[in-house]
C-alpha positions as CSV (number, residue, x, y, z in Angstrom):
1,M,-3.7,24.1,-49.9
2,K,-1.2,23.1,-47.6
3,I,-3.3,24.6,-44.9
4,A,-6.5,22.9,-46.1
5,R,-3.9,19.2,-46.1
6,F,-3.2,19.5,-42.2
7,R,-6.7,20.5,-41.1
8,R,-8.7,17.4,-42.5
9,P,-6.6,15.0,-40.2
10,I,-6.9,17.1,-37.1
11,A,-10.5,17.5,-37.8
12,Y,-11.1,13.8,-38.0
13,G,-8.9,13.3,-35.2
14,V,-11.0,15.7,-33.1
15,A,-14.1,13.8,-34.0
16,A,-12.6,10.7,-33.1
17,L,-11.9,11.5,-29.8
18,A,-15.5,13.4,-29.3
19,I,-16.9,9.7,-30.1
20,W,-14.1,7.7,-28.2
21,L,-14.1,9.6,-24.7
22,P,-17.9,9.9,-23.9
23,L,-19.0,6.5,-25.2
24,L,-15.9,3.9,-25.3
25,D,-13.0,5.5,-22.8
26,G,-15.2,4.3,-19.6
27,L,-15.4,0.7,-21.0
28,V,-11.9,0.4,-21.8
29,A,-11.3,1.3,-18.4
30,N,-13.6,-1.3,-16.7
31,V,-11.9,-4.1,-18.6
32,T,-8.2,-2.9,-18.3
33,Y,-8.4,-1.5,-14.9
34,S,-8.2,-3.9,-11.7
35,S,-10.9,-2.8,-9.0
36,R,-9.0,-4.7,-6.4
37,P,-7.8,-2.3,-3.2
38,E,-4.8,-2.9,-1.6
39,I,-5.5,-3.8,2.0
40,L,-2.4,-3.0,4.7
41,R,-2.1,-4.3,8.1
42,N,-0.4,-2.5,10.8
43,S,0.2,-4.4,14.2
44,G,0.9,-2.0,17.1
45,V,0.3,-5.3,19.8
46,T,-0.1,-8.3,18.6
47,K,-2.9,-11.1,19.1
48,R,-5.3,-8.5,19.1
49,D,-9.0,-9.6,17.7
50,T,-10.0,-5.5,17.2
51,A,-9.5,-4.2,13.9
52,F,-9.5,0.0,13.2
53,V,-10.3,-0.1,9.7
54,F,-9.5,3.1,7.7
55,F,-11.1,4.2,4.4
56,T,-10.0,7.5,3.0
57,G,-11.7,9.9,1.0
58,T,-11.2,11.0,-2.9
59,Q,-8.1,11.8,-4.4
60,S,-6.0,10.7,-1.9
61,S,-3.5,7.9,-0.4
62,G,-4.9,6.4,2.3
63,R,-1.2,4.8,3.4
64,A,0.0,8.7,3.4
65,L,-3.0,10.0,5.5
66,S,-3.1,7.3,7.9
67,A,0.9,7.1,8.6
68,P,1.2,10.0,11.1
69,M,-2.0,8.5,13.0
70,L,-0.8,4.9,13.0
71,S,0.6,5.3,16.5
72,T,-2.5,6.8,18.1
73,W,-4.9,4.5,16.3
74,Y,-3.1,1.8,17.6
75,A,-5.3,2.5,21.0
76,A,-8.2,1.2,19.4
77,G,-6.9,-2.2,17.7
78,D,-4.7,-3.2,15.0
79,V,-4.7,-0.7,12.2
80,V,-6.6,-2.1,8.8
81,T,-5.9,0.5,6.0
82,V,-7.7,0.1,2.3
83,E,-5.9,1.7,-0.6
84,Y,-8.0,2.4,-3.2
85,P,-7.0,1.4,-6.7
86,R,-6.3,4.6,-8.5
87,N,-7.7,4.1,-11.8
88,H,-10.5,2.2,-11.3
89,F,-13.0,2.6,-7.9
90,D,-15.5,0.0,-7.6
91,G,-17.1,0.5,-4.2
92,P,-19.1,-2.8,-3.7
93,A,-16.0,-4.5,-4.9
94,I,-13.6,-2.8,-2.4
95,I,-16.1,-3.6,0.7
96,A,-16.1,-6.9,-0.4
97,D,-12.5,-7.6,-0.3
98,T,-11.9,-5.5,2.9
99,F,-14.5,-7.6,4.4
100,A,-13.0,-11.1,3.1
101,Q,-9.8,-10.0,4.3
102,L,-10.8,-9.0,7.9
103,R,-12.5,-12.5,8.2
104,A,-9.6,-14.4,6.9
105,W,-7.0,-12.2,9.2
106,G,-9.2,-13.5,12.1
107,Y,-10.7,-9.9,13.3
108,R,-14.3,-10.8,15.6
109,K,-14.8,-6.6,16.1
110,V,-14.1,-3.5,14.2
111,I,-13.9,0.0,14.5
112,I,-14.6,1.6,11.1
113,S,-13.1,5.1,10.6
114,G,-14.4,7.0,7.3
115,A,-12.8,10.3,5.7
116,S,-14.6,12.1,3.8
117,L,-16.3,9.9,1.0
118,G,-14.7,6.8,3.3
119,G,-17.8,7.7,5.5
120,M,-19.8,5.9,3.0
121,M,-17.6,3.4,2.7
122,A,-18.0,2.8,6.6
123,T,-21.7,2.6,6.4
124,D,-21.5,-0.1,3.3
125,L,-19.1,-2.2,5.2
126,I,-22.1,-2.3,8.2
127,D,-24.4,-3.1,5.4
128,Y,-22.1,-6.0,3.9
129,N,-21.5,-7.2,7.2
130,R,-25.3,-7.4,8.0
131,E,-25.8,-9.4,4.8
132,K,-23.2,-11.9,5.6
133,G,-25.0,-12.8,9.4
134,N,-22.9,-10.2,11.3
135,P,-19.8,-12.2,11.8
136,L,-18.0,-9.1,12.8
137,Q,-19.0,-7.1,15.7
138,V,-19.1,-3.0,14.4
139,T,-18.2,-1.4,17.9
140,A,-17.9,2.0,16.6
141,V,-18.1,4.2,14.0
142,L,-15.4,7.7,13.3
143,M,-16.8,10.2,10.9
144,E,-13.9,12.7,9.9
145,D,-15.6,15.2,7.6
146,A,-17.8,12.5,5.8
147,P,-21.1,13.8,3.6
148,A,-24.1,11.9,4.2
149,S,-24.9,12.6,0.7
150,S,-23.9,14.3,-2.4
151,S,-25.9,17.2,-1.3
152,D,-23.6,17.8,1.4
153,L,-20.7,18.9,-1.0
154,V,-20.1,22.3,-0.9
155,Q,-20.0,22.2,-4.6
156,S,-22.4,19.2,-5.1
157,G,-23.4,20.4,-8.9
158,G,-19.5,20.1,-10.2
159,A,-19.5,16.6,-8.3
160,Q,-22.8,15.7,-10.1
161,F,-21.4,17.1,-13.4
162,M,-18.5,15.2,-13.2
163,S,-19.9,12.3,-12.2
164,Y,-21.0,11.6,-15.6
165,W,-17.9,11.2,-17.1
166,H,-16.7,8.1,-17.3
167,A,-13.1,8.5,-18.2
168,G,-10.4,6.2,-19.1
169,P,-6.9,5.5,-20.3
170,V,-7.4,8.3,-23.0
171,A,-8.9,10.8,-20.6
172,N,-6.0,10.0,-18.4
173,L,-3.4,10.3,-20.8
174,L,-4.4,13.5,-22.3
175,F,-6.1,15.5,-19.3
176,T,-5.1,14.3,-15.9
177,K,-1.7,16.8,-15.6
178,V,-3.7,19.6,-16.9
179,F,-6.8,19.3,-14.7
180,W,-4.9,18.9,-11.6
181,A,-2.6,21.8,-12.5
182,V,-5.8,24.4,-12.0
183,G,-7.7,21.9,-9.8
184,F,-5.5,21.0,-6.8
185,K,-3.9,23.8,-4.5
186,P,-2.1,22.5,-1.0
187,P,-1.9,25.1,1.5
188,A,1.3,26.8,1.9
189,R,4.0,25.0,4.1
190,D,4.3,27.9,6.6
191,K,0.6,28.0,7.1
192,L,0.2,24.0,8.4
193,G,0.4,22.7,12.3
194,E,3.1,21.7,14.2
195,G,4.6,18.1,13.7
196,V,4.4,18.0,10.0
197,N,6.3,15.1,8.4
198,D,7.6,16.4,5.2
199,A,8.1,13.0,3.6
200,Q,4.6,12.0,4.1
201,L,3.1,15.4,3.3
202,N,4.7,15.1,0.3
203,K,3.7,11.8,-0.6
204,Q,0.0,13.0,0.0
205,Y,0.8,16.0,-2.2
206,S,2.4,13.7,-4.9
207,A,-0.4,11.3,-4.8
208,S,-3.1,14.0,-5.3
209,N,-1.3,15.9,-8.1
210,S,-1.1,12.5,-10.0
211,Y,-4.6,11.1,-9.3
212,P,-6.4,9.5,-12.6
213,L,-9.1,11.1,-13.9
214,S,-10.8,7.5,-14.1
215,G,-10.1,7.0,-10.4
216,W,-11.7,10.3,-9.0
217,T,-14.6,10.7,-11.8
218,G,-15.6,6.8,-10.3
219,E,-15.3,8.2,-6.7
220,L,-17.4,10.9,-7.5
221,R,-20.3,8.7,-9.3
222,Y,-19.9,6.4,-6.3
223,M,-20.9,9.3,-3.8
224,V,-23.8,10.8,-6.1
225,K,-25.3,7.5,-6.6
226,H,-25.2,6.3,-3.4
227,P,-28.4,4.9,-1.7
228,S,-30.1,7.3,0.5
229,Y,-30.0,6.6,4.8
230,K,-33.1,5.9,6.6
231,A,-33.6,7.5,10.4
232,G,-32.1,5.4,12.6
233,Q,-30.7,2.6,10.3
234,Y,-27.5,2.5,12.1
235,A,-29.4,2.7,15.5
236,G,-27.6,1.3,18.4
237,I,-23.8,1.5,17.0
238,P,-21.8,4.4,19.0
239,L,-21.1,7.2,16.2
240,I,-18.3,9.8,16.8
241,I,-18.2,12.8,14.0
242,M,-15.0,14.8,13.8
243,R,-15.3,18.0,12.3
244,S,-12.9,20.3,10.9
245,E,-13.1,23.7,11.9
246,K,-12.0,25.2,8.7
247,D,-13.6,22.7,6.5
248,V,-14.9,23.8,2.9
249,V,-15.7,20.7,1.4
250,V,-18.6,19.4,3.2
251,K,-21.5,21.3,4.9
252,T,-22.0,20.8,8.5
253,D,-25.4,20.2,7.8
254,A,-24.1,16.5,7.5
255,D,-23.2,16.4,11.1
256,C,-27.1,16.4,11.9
257,T,-28.0,13.9,9.3
258,W,-25.7,11.3,10.6
259,E,-27.1,11.6,14.1
260,S,-30.1,11.2,12.5
261,I,-29.1,8.0,10.6
262,F,-27.4,6.6,14.0
263,Q,-29.8,8.0,16.2
264,G,-27.3,10.0,18.3
265,G,-23.7,10.8,18.4
266,Q,-21.3,12.9,19.9
267,V,-19.3,15.6,17.7
268,I,-15.5,16.4,18.4
269,K,-14.2,19.9,16.7
270,V,-10.7,19.9,15.3
271,P,-9.3,23.4,15.5
272,T,-7.2,25.0,12.7
273,S,-7.7,21.9,10.4
274,T,-8.5,21.7,6.9
275,H,-10.8,18.9,5.3
276,I,-9.3,15.8,6.2
277,G,-5.6,17.3,7.4
278,F,-4.0,14.3,9.0
279,V,-1.0,14.9,7.4
280,E,-1.0,18.7,7.3
281,Y,-2.3,19.2,10.9
282,P,-1.4,16.1,12.9
283,E,-1.1,17.4,16.3
284,V,-4.7,18.3,16.7
285,W,-6.1,15.5,14.8
286,R,-3.8,13.3,17.3
287,T,-5.3,14.8,20.3
288,A,-9.1,14.5,18.8
289,F,-8.7,10.7,18.2
290,V,-7.4,10.3,21.7
291,Q,-10.7,12.3,23.2
292,A,-12.6,9.8,20.5
293,F,-11.2,6.9,22.2
294,Q,-11.7,8.0,25.7
295,A,-15.4,9.0,24.4
296,L,-15.5,5.1,23.4
297,G,-13.9,3.9,26.7
298,T,-10.9,2.9,24.7
299,T,-7.6,3.6,26.5
300,P,-4.9,5.1,24.3
301,V,-1.4,3.3,23.9
302,G,1.5,5.0,24.7
């Protein structure tokens, strides 16, 4: 009798969760979580009219990833980093806010850098700018291990499946720590490259290990539902594709797709690095970005 007395409320609780999580948790997230990004500006040289705009990938901190690259990116212009809201990812809202802030700061030209998912965000900014009459001149696009569609992901089926989960506050509370305990394994410290800043490395790992499921599943949903591209859609915009030698997240087929979409492009291989290893392999990435800027005719500073 005592066992049965405890089983009934447990069964009710499980049933309530089974109804709440798929039907209501995501709706609550849309109401309670902000979709506004934090847009940061780092000025290497004053009074420049060009912004180097960085969009990061999933489950990461744009601030932590960009930190070791700032001194190199200043070669292209003031660096604008878009930090996504961790709990609720809304691609169109992020793009609209980024565009408005770039205009408010008075930039006339942009070089857009997209890491992983950020590659799709880069093209969304181009499209939004076109809708507004092209007040910004897009002088180049840099793609770092970026998929052109969800099929470019090595675990495409897993991304499709997880994207259906509209996680919210309850899912974040119950499952985030458990999920990342088995889902995120950073490389061993002694396997990383030279020049690693431990403080920035720890910030990146901490951000990844605590990333809310509602934000991550929203990012996957954005990639899965992103409209398909057409050949030549961005013809005339210079493209640099930066490909990590040991990337096991995005298939190399994506490179050919981007070249078709932009009607050409230059590929720069980043030796030894894994998928977007800015803070894990900073020296090889700095070298790669210098090569990219030289290819674009931009003279590095410092």
